KEKE-3310 file (N, C-alpha, C; in steps of 0.2 Angstrom, whole numbers, plus 5000, padded with zeros to 4 digits):
npx = (5364:5376:5386:5385:5389:5402:5408:5407:5415:5429:5426:5420:5431:5440:5433:5433:5447:5449:5445:5456:5465:5458:5453:5445:5433:5432:5418:5413:5420:5414:5401:5402:5407:5395:5386:5393:5393:5379:5377:5380:5377:5363:5357:5351:5356:5372:5388:5403:5417:5432:5448:5456:5469:5475:5465:5452:5438:5431:5414:5404:5388:5375:5358:5342:5341:5348:5362:5375:5387:5399:5410:5419:5425:5427:5420:5403:5399:5388:5388:5389:5401:5410:5410:5415:5428:5433:5431:5431:5425:5407:5391:5374:5356:5339:5335:5346:5363:5380:5397:5414:5431:5442:5458:5475:5490:5496:5487:5471:5461:5448:5431:5418:5401:5385:5368:5352:5335:5327:5332:5334:5346:5363:5373:5388:5395:5392:5398:5411:5413:5412:5423:5433:5435:5438:5451:5454:5445:5450:5462:5459:5451:5461:5471:5463:5460:5472:5477:5467:5471:5483:5480:5472:5481:5490:5481:5479:5492:5493:5483:5474:5468:5457:5449:5450:5455:5468:5485:5499:5510:5506:5499:5510:5517:5508:5507:5520:5520:5509:5516:5526:5518:5513:5524:5525:5513:5509:5498:5491:5494:5485:5486:5478:5479:5473:5467:5458:5447:5443:5443:5449:5442:5430:5435:5439:5427:5417:5424:5435:5428:5418:5427:5433:5422:5419:5431:5429:5417:5421:5431:5423:5415:5424:5428:5417:5416:5427:5434:5435:5447:5455:5465:5462:5468:5472:5483:5488:5483:5471:5473:5472:5475:5473:5474:5474:5471:5475:5470:5470:5463:5453:5455:5451:5437:5436:5441:5431:5420:5425:5426:5413:5407:5414:5411:5398:5385:5387:5379:5379:5373:5363:5368:5375:5388:5400:5412:5427:5437:5454:5462:5476:5484:5492:5499:5506:5514:5517:5519:5530:5539:5543:5538:5540:5543:5530:5521:5526:5523:5509:5506:5511:5503:5490:5493:5494:5481:5474:5480:5478:5464:5462)
npy = (4874:4869:4878:4876:4863:4864:4872:4863:4852:4853:4850:4837:4830:4832:4825:4812:4810:4809:4796:4789:4789:4783:4769:4759:4747:4738:4737:4748:4759:4759:4762:4774:4781:4780:4788:4800:4803:4804:4816:4825:4822:4817:4800:4785:4772:4766:4760:4751:4744:4734:4728:4713:4709:4694:4687:4691:4701:4713:4717:4730:4736:4748:4749:4754:4756:4744:4734:4726:4714:4706:4693:4691:4682:4689:4704:4706:4708:4717:4725:4741:4746:4737:4739:4753:4751:4744:4752:4766:4782:4782:4788:4789:4791:4794:4782:4794:4790:4786:4781:4779:4775:4769:4774:4771:4777:4772:4762:4754:4751:4748:4754:4766:4769:4778:4779:4787:4787:4798:4808:4814:4815:4816:4831:4839:4844:4835:4823:4828:4831:4818:4813:4820:4815:4802:4797:4796:4787:4775:4774:4772:4761:4751:4752:4746:4733:4728:4728:4719:4708:4705:4704:4692:4683:4683:4678:4665:4660:4659:4651:4636:4627:4619:4620:4634:4638:4646:4641:4630:4639:4652:4650:4647:4660:4668:4662:4665:4679:4680:4674:4684:4695:4690:4690:4703:4707:4698:4689:4674:4662:4650:4634:4622:4606:4596:4580:4571:4557:4541:4546:4540:4528:4534:4540:4528:4520:4529:4537:4550:4562:4562:4563:4575:4584:4582:4588:4601:4604:4602:4612:4624:4623:4623:4637:4643:4641:4647:4663:4679:4684:4673:4660:4648:4633:4623:4610:4599:4585:4577:4585:4598:4615:4626:4643:4652:4667:4676:4666:4661:4653:4646:4636:4623:4624:4628:4617:4607:4613:4613:4599:4594:4601:4596:4583:4581:4574:4572:4574:4565:4563:4550:4545:4545:4553:4549:4555:4557:4566:4569:4579:4589:4600:4615:4628:4644:4655:4644:4631:4632:4644:4645:4642:4630:4620:4621:4617:4604:4599:4599:4591:4579:4577:4576:4564:4554:4554:4549:4537:4531:4530:4521)
npz = (5135:5131:5135:5149:5150:5146:5156:5167:5164:5169:5182:5182:5177:5188:5198:5193:5193:5207:5209:5206:5217:5227:5237:5230:5224:5208:5205:5213:5207:5195:5198:5204:5192:5184:5192:5191:5177:5176:5182:5173:5160:5152:5154:5150:5151:5154:5149:5151:5144:5146:5143:5149:5147:5141:5146:5141:5142:5153:5156:5160:5165:5167:5168:5168:5182:5187:5189:5180:5178:5168:5162:5148:5134:5122:5115:5110:5092:5090:5100:5108:5114:5110:5096:5096:5101:5091:5080:5083:5088:5090:5085:5087:5083:5089:5098:5107:5107:5110:5109:5115:5112:5125:5129:5132:5131:5116:5114:5113:5125:5129:5130:5132:5133:5131:5133:5129:5132:5132:5124:5107:5101:5106:5109:5103:5114:5125:5121:5121:5134:5140:5133:5139:5151:5149:5148:5162:5166:5160:5166:5179:5179:5174:5184:5195:5190:5188:5201:5207:5201:5206:5220:5219:5214:5225:5235:5230:5232:5245:5251:5253:5239:5238:5250:5253:5264:5275:5269:5274:5273:5275:5287:5296:5295:5301:5314:5319:5320:5329:5340:5343:5346:5358:5366:5369:5374:5384:5382:5380:5367:5358:5351:5340:5334:5322:5316:5305:5309:5303:5290:5278:5275:5270:5258:5252:5251:5245:5236:5229:5227:5237:5248:5246:5248:5261:5267:5263:5270:5283:5284:5283:5294:5304:5303:5307:5320:5327:5331:5322:5322:5324:5316:5304:5296:5283:5284:5277:5267:5277:5288:5299:5306:5320:5325:5339:5345:5360:5370:5383:5397:5390:5380:5381:5380:5367:5360:5363:5356:5343:5341:5342:5331:5320:5320:5317:5307:5289:5274:5259:5245:5245:5256:5273:5280:5292:5302:5313:5324:5330:5342:5346:5358:5361:5371:5371:5382:5390:5386:5378:5368:5354:5337:5331:5342:5348:5338:5337:5350:5350:5339:5344:5355:5348:5341:5351:5356:5345:5343:5355:5355:5345)
capx = (5367:5383:5390:5385:5394:5409:5410:5407:5420:5434:5423:5420:5438:5442:5430:5435:5454:5449:5444:5463:5468:5453:5454:5438:5433:5430:5411:5413:5423:5409:5395:5404:5407:5388:5384:5396:5390:5372:5377:5382:5375:5357:5359:5346:5361:5379:5391:5410:5421:5439:5452:5459:5474:5474:5459:5446:5435:5426:5409:5400:5382:5370:5352:5335:5342:5351:5369:5377:5394:5401:5417:5418:5431:5427:5414:5399:5399:5383:5389:5392:5408:5414:5411:5419:5434:5436:5430:5432:5419:5401:5385:5367:5351:5333:5337:5353:5368:5387:5402:5420:5436:5447:5465:5481:5496:5493:5483:5464:5460:5441:5427:5413:5395:5380:5362:5347:5329:5324:5335:5335:5353:5368:5377:5395:5398:5391:5403:5417:5413:5414:5430:5438:5436:5439:5458:5454:5441:5454:5468:5456:5449:5467:5474:5459:5460:5479:5477:5463:5475:5489:5477:5470:5487:5492:5477:5481:5499:5493:5477:5472:5464:5451:5445:5451:5458:5475:5489:5504:5515:5502:5498:5517:5518:5503:5509:5526:5517:5506:5521:5529:5513:5512:5530:5524:5507:5508:5492:5493:5492:5483:5486:5475:5482:5468:5468:5452:5447:5438:5442:5451:5436:5426:5438:5439:5420:5413:5428:5438:5423:5415:5432:5433:5416:5421:5436:5426:5412:5425:5434:5417:5412:5429:5428:5411:5417:5432:5433:5438:5454:5459:5466:5461:5472:5473:5491:5489:5478:5465:5475:5470:5477:5469:5478:5469:5474:5473:5466:5469:5461:5447:5456:5447:5430:5436:5442:5424:5416:5428:5425:5406:5406:5417:5408:5391:5385:5388:5375:5382:5368:5358:5372:5377:5395:5402:5419:5428:5443:5459:5464:5481:5484:5498:5498:5512:5521:5518:5521:5535:5539:5544:5532:5542:5541:5523:5518:5528:5519:5502:5506:5512:5496:5485:5494:5493:5474:5472:5482:5474:5457:5463)
capy = (4868:4868:4882:4873:4857:4866:4874:4857:4847:4852:4847:4830:4827:4832:4820:4806:4809:4807:4788:4786:4788:4780:4762:4757:4740:4739:4739:4755:4764:4760:4765:4781:4783:4781:4794:4806:4804:4806:4823:4830:4820:4813:4794:4779:4767:4767:4753:4751:4737:4735:4722:4710:4705:4687:4684:4693:4708:4714:4722:4733:4739:4750:4750:4753:4755:4738:4734:4720:4713:4700:4692:4689:4681:4694:4708:4705:4712:4722:4729:4748:4747:4733:4743:4758:4748:4742:4757:4773:4786:4781:4792:4786:4795:4791:4787:4796:4786:4787:4777:4782:4771:4771:4773:4772:4778:4771:4756:4755:4746:4747:4759:4768:4771:4780:4780:4791:4786:4804:4812:4811:4815:4820:4836:4838:4845:4829:4819:4831:4830:4811:4812:4823:4810:4795:4794:4795:4781:4770:4773:4770:4754:4747:4751:4742:4727:4725:4726:4713:4702:4704:4701:4685:4679:4682:4673:4658:4658:4658:4648:4630:4628:4615:4623:4641:4640:4647:4635:4629:4644:4658:4649:4648:4667:4671:4659:4668:4685:4679:4673:4690:4699:4687:4692:4710:4708:4692:4686:4667:4660:4643:4630:4616:4602:4591:4575:4568:4550:4538:4549:4536:4524:4538:4540:4521:4518:4534:4541:4556:4567:4563:4565:4583:4587:4581:4593:4608:4605:4603:4619:4629:4622:4626:4644:4646:4639:4651:4670:4682:4685:4667:4657:4640:4632:4616:4609:4594:4579:4578:4588:4605:4618:4632:4647:4655:4673:4677:4660:4661:4646:4644:4632:4617:4625:4628:4610:4604:4616:4610:4592:4594:4604:4592:4576:4581:4570:4575:4571:4564:4560:4546:4542:4550:4551:4550:4556:4559:4570:4569:4586:4590:4607:4618:4635:4648:4653:4638:4625:4634:4650:4645:4639:4623:4616:4621:4612:4597:4597:4598:4585:4573:4576:4573:4557:4550:4554:4545:4530:4528:4529:4515)
capz = (5138:5129:5139:5155:5150:5145:5163:5171:5162:5174:5188:5180:5177:5195:5202:5190:5195:5214:5209:5205:5223:5232:5237:5228:5220:5201:5205:5216:5202:5190:5201:5204:5186:5182:5196:5188:5171:5177:5185:5168:5154:5153:5152:5153:5152:5153:5148:5150:5142:5148:5141:5154:5144:5138:5149:5139:5143:5158:5153:5165:5162:5171:5164:5172:5189:5188:5187:5177:5176:5164:5160:5141:5130:5117:5115:5104:5087:5090:5107:5106:5116:5105:5090:5097:5102:5084:5074:5085:5090:5087:5087:5084:5085:5090:5104:5107:5109:5108:5112:5114:5114:5130:5126:5137:5127:5109:5115:5114:5131:5131:5127:5136:5129:5135:5129:5133:5129:5132:5119:5100:5099:5110:5106:5103:5121:5129:5119:5123:5142:5141:5131:5143:5157:5146:5151:5169:5167:5157:5171:5185:5178:5173:5191:5199:5187:5190:5208:5208:5199:5211:5226:5217:5214:5232:5238:5228:5234:5253:5253:5250:5233:5239:5256:5253:5271:5274:5269:5279:5273:5278:5294:5299:5296:5306:5320:5321:5322:5335:5346:5344:5350:5365:5370:5371:5378:5388:5381:5378:5361:5358:5345:5340:5328:5320:5311:5304:5310:5298:5283:5273:5273:5266:5252:5249:5249:5241:5231:5231:5227:5244:5252:5245:5251:5269:5268:5262:5275:5289:5284:5284:5301:5309:5302:5310:5327:5329:5330:5316:5323:5324:5309:5302:5290:5281:5284:5272:5268:5281:5294:5300:5312:5322:5329:5343:5348:5367:5372:5390:5399:5386:5375:5382:5377:5360:5358:5363:5351:5337:5341:5341:5324:5315:5321:5315:5301:5283:5269:5253:5241:5249:5261:5278:5281:5299:5304:5320:5324:5335:5343:5351:5359:5365:5373:5372:5383:5395:5382:5373:5365:5347:5334:5330:5348:5350:5333:5339:5356:5348:5335:5348:5359:5344:5339:5357:5356:5339:5344:5361:5353:5340)
cpx = (5374:5388:5390:5390:5401:5412:5410:5412:5426:5432:5423:5427:5441:5439:5432:5443:5454:5448:5451:5466:5464:5454:5447:5439:5431:5422:5410:5415:5417:5403:5396:5404:5400:5385:5387:5393:5383:5372:5377:5379:5369:5358:5354:5351:5368:5383:5399:5413:5428:5442:5456:5465:5472:5467:5452:5444:5431:5421:5404:5394:5378:5364:5346:5336:5345:5358:5371:5384:5396:5408:5416:5425:5432:5420:5410:5400:5395:5384:5392:5399:5412:5415:5415:5426:5438:5436:5431:5426:5413:5396:5379:5362:5344:5333:5344:5357:5375:5391:5409:5425:5440:5454:5470:5487:5493:5489:5476:5463:5453:5437:5421:5407:5390:5374:5356:5340:5325:5326:5335:5342:5357:5372:5384:5398:5397:5396:5410:5418:5416:5421:5435:5440:5438:5446:5458:5450:5446:5459:5465:5454:5456:5470:5470:5460:5467:5480:5473:5467:5480:5486:5475:5476:5490:5488:5478:5487:5498:5487:5477:5467:5457:5446:5445:5453:5465:5479:5495:5509:5512:5501:5505:5518:5514:5505:5515:5524:5514:5510:5524:5525:5513:5518:5529:5518:5505:5501:5494:5490:5491:5484:5483:5478:5477:5470:5461:5452:5441:5437:5444:5446:5431:5428:5437:5432:5416:5417:5430:5433:5420:5420:5433:5428:5417:5426:5433:5421:5416:5428:5429:5415:5418:5429:5422:5412:5422:5430:5436:5445:5459:5460:5465:5465:5472:5481:5492:5485:5472:5468:5474:5474:5473:5474:5473:5473:5471:5468:5465:5467:5455:5449:5452:5440:5430:5437:5435:5420:5418:5426:5418:5404:5408:5413:5401:5391:5385:5384:5379:5377:5363:5362:5374:5384:5397:5409:5421:5435:5447:5462:5470:5482:5491:5497:5505:5510:5522:5521:5527:5534:5540:5539:5534:5541:5534:5519:5520:5524:5512:5501:5506:5506:5491:5487:5493:5485:5472:5474:5479:5467:5457:5464)
cpy = (4867:4872:4879:4867:4859:4869:4868:4852:4847:4849:4839:4827:4827:4826:4813:4805:4807:4799:4785:4785:4785:4772:4759:4751:4742:4741:4746:4760:4764:4763:4773:4785:4785:4787:4800:4808:4807:4813:4828:4828:4815:4806:4789:4773:4769:4760:4755:4744:4739:4728:4720:4706:4699:4684:4687:4700:4707:4719:4724:4737:4741:4752:4749:4752:4748:4738:4727:4720:4706:4700:4688:4687:4686:4698:4706:4710:4718:4726:4736:4749:4742:4736:4749:4756:4746:4748:4764:4776:4784:4786:4789:4791:4791:4784:4789:4791:4787:4783:4780:4776:4773:4769:4775:4772:4777:4765:4757:4749:4745:4753:4760:4771:4773:4780:4783:4790:4793:4809:4809:4811:4818:4825:4835:4839:4839:4824:4821:4830:4823:4810:4815:4819:4803:4793:4793:4788:4775:4769:4770:4763:4749:4746:4746:4734:4724:4723:4720:4707:4700:4701:4694:4681:4678:4677:4666:4655:4656:4654:4641:4630:4625:4619:4630:4643:4642:4641:4635:4636:4650:4656:4650:4655:4670:4669:4663:4675:4685:4678:4680:4695:4696:4689:4699:4711:4703:4689:4679:4666:4652:4640:4624:4612:4596:4586:4571:4560:4547:4542:4544:4531:4528:4538:4533:4519:4522:4537:4547:4562:4568:4565:4573:4586:4587:4587:4600:4609:4606:4610:4624:4628:4625:4634:4647:4645:4645:4659:4673:4683:4679:4664:4650:4639:4624:4614:4604:4588:4581:4581:4596:4608:4624:4636:4652:4661:4674:4672:4660:4653:4643:4639:4625:4618:4625:4621:4606:4607:4613:4603:4591:4596:4599:4585:4576:4577:4574:4571:4571:4560:4556:4544:4548:4548:4553:4550:4558:4564:4569:4576:4586:4597:4609:4625:4638:4654:4646:4632:4626:4641:4651:4640:4631:4618:4616:4616:4605:4594:4595:4592:4579:4571:4573:4566:4552:4549:4549:4538:4527:4526:4522:4509)
cpz = (5137:5133:5146:5155:5149:5152:5168:5170:5167:5180:5187:5180:5184:5199:5200:5193:5203:5214:5209:5212:5229:5231:5236:5224:5213:5201:5208:5211:5197:5192:5202:5197:5183:5186:5193:5182:5171:5179:5179:5161:5155:5150:5155:5155:5151:5153:5147:5149:5143:5146:5148:5152:5140:5141:5147:5141:5150:5155:5159:5162:5167:5167:5168:5179:5191:5185:5185:5176:5173:5163:5153:5138:5125:5117:5109:5098:5087:5096:5105:5108:5112:5099:5091:5098:5096:5079:5076:5088:5086:5089:5083:5087:5085:5092:5103:5110:5106:5111:5110:5116:5120:5128:5132:5132:5120:5109:5116:5119:5132:5128:5133:5132:5134:5130:5133:5129:5128:5127:5112:5098:5104:5106:5107:5110:5125:5127:5121:5130:5143:5139:5135:5149:5155:5149:5158:5170:5165:5163:5177:5185:5177:5180:5195:5196:5189:5197:5210:5206:5204:5218:5225:5217:5221:5236:5236:5231:5242:5255:5249:5244:5234:5244:5256:5260:5270:5273:5274:5279:5277:5286:5298:5300:5301:5313:5323:5323:5328:5341:5348:5348:5357:5369:5373:5375:5383:5388:5377:5371:5361:5351:5345:5333:5327:5315:5311:5306:5305:5291:5277:5271:5269:5259:5248:5247:5244:5236:5233:5231:5234:5249:5252:5248:5259:5271:5268:5268:5282:5290:5286:5291:5306:5309:5306:5318:5330:5328:5324:5316:5323:5317:5309:5296:5289:5280:5278:5273:5272:5288:5294:5306:5313:5326:5333:5347:5355:5369:5379:5392:5395:5380:5375:5379:5370:5357:5358:5357:5344:5336:5339:5334:5319:5315:5319:5308:5295:5278:5263:5249:5246:5256:5267:5280:5288:5300:5311:5319:5331:5336:5348:5352:5362:5366:5374:5377:5387:5392:5378:5370:5357:5344:5333:5336:5349:5345:5335:5345:5354:5344:5339:5352:5354:5342:5345:5357:5351:5341:5350:5359:5349:5345)
residu = (UNK:UNK:UNK:UNK:UNK:UNK:UNK:UNK:UNK:UNK:UNK:UNK:UNK:UNK:UNK:UNK:UNK:UNK:UNK:UNK:UNK:UNK:UNK:UNK:UNK:UNK:UNK:UNK:UNK:UNK:UNK:UNK:UNK:UNK:UNK:UNK:UNK:UNK:UNK:UNK:UNK:UNK:UNK:UNK:UNK:UNK:UNK:UNK:UNK:UNK:UNK:UNK:UNK:UNK:UNK:UNK:UNK:UNK:UNK:UNK:UNK:UNK:UNK:UNK:UNK:UNK:UNK:UNK:UNK:UNK:UNK:UNK:UNK:UNK:UNK:UNK:UNK:UNK:UNK:UNK:UNK:UNK:UNK:UNK:UNK:UNK:UNK:UNK:UNK:UNK:UNK:UNK:UNK:UNK:UNK:UNK:UNK:UNK:UNK:UNK:UNK:UNK:UNK:UNK:UNK:UNK:UNK:UNK:UNK:UNK:UNK:UNK:UNK:UNK:UNK:UNK:UNK:UNK:UNK:UNK:UNK:UNK:UNK:UNK:UNK:UNK:UNK:UNK:UNK:UNK:UNK:UNK:UNK:UNK:UNK:UNK:UNK:UNK:UNK:UNK:UNK:UNK:UNK:UNK:UNK:UNK:UNK:UNK:UNK:UNK:UNK:UNK:UNK:UNK:UNK:UNK:UNK:UNK:UNK:UNK:UNK:UNK:UNK:UNK:UNK:UNK:UNK:UNK:UNK:UNK:UNK:UNK:UNK:UNK:UNK:UNK:UNK:UNK:UNK:UNK:UNK:UNK:UNK:UNK:UNK:UNK:UNK:UNK:UNK:UNK:UNK:UNK:UNK:UNK:UNK:UNK:UNK:UNK:UNK:UNK:UNK:UNK:UNK:UNK:UNK:UNK:UNK:UNK:UNK:UNK:UNK:UNK:UNK:UNK:UNK:UNK:UNK:UNK:UNK:UNK:UNK:UNK:UNK:UNK:UNK:UNK:UNK:UNK:UNK:UNK:UNK:UNK:UNK:UNK:UNK:UNK:UNK:UNK:UNK:UNK:UNK:UNK:UNK:UNK:UNK:UNK:UNK:UNK:UNK:UNK:UNK:UNK:UNK:UNK:UNK:UNK:UNK:UNK:UNK:UNK:UNK:UNK:UNK:UNK:UNK:UNK:UNK:UNK:UNK:UNK:UNK:UNK:UNK:UNK:UNK:UNK:UNK:UNK:UNK:UNK:UNK:UNK:UNK:UNK:UNK:UNK:UNK:UNK:UNK:UNK:UNK:UNK:UNK:UNK:UNK:UNK:UNK:UNK:UNK:UNK:UNK:UNK:UNK:UNK:UNK:UNK:UNK:UNK:UNK:UNK)
# end
């Protein structure tokens, strides 16, 4: 068995290195790692712990055909990965278990452990195999965690924190891109500008918690009404905007669907909240070709509808 493991170590390293260039999620990397270790080392369970800077640790565990993922401020004292990160290589018997620290440069960034209920002890070759791919595990996980942090930060910068819809800045960017595509393809771009009716009384009577619920429900309903290629944004307060790609003559149908969806009753505890919506529209190129004039036209149309209803 020792000779076989020595021969397969380069293959294990090669397969682990492939994870560095793949666009895999943290979970996918871990599942691939479990599959890889299972190909060369008998393991009933596998665990990987990785430091996320000041945000604590990510703990990934595969046991009994089940996958677990936890975010922890610190690793438990009795956790094998926690012990390996503090003390170095660990080996146990009956059942077989071992744990190795994950190191990048001179820094211990995590640990990997394996346990087999079918073995009394792991041999040196098994540990050597895992040790040979440990640097790849560390780099692959670090890359993914850093990328996830960048993606999360970008999402926070481009989305409304309450509704998770696109914010004004992201909407403006997508609007400009859509207008540039319209000039190349001659496909009309539609804009809906929405302002909720009777929203202030909800806040005044039931409080801001009810108001926040209304905004979240409206956001969810708007996303269900439009297509995936369209963009729904919260512009501010109780104002929303919808960007429709290649709308053609169908904007009136979208307005009807949006109005129906928004004005459905909303349950809040024992109360039923009822709101309305005023909607202004503009279509490029017939109402203009630049975003500023189109937004102004839709805003004015919305305001006329709201004041006329009042």
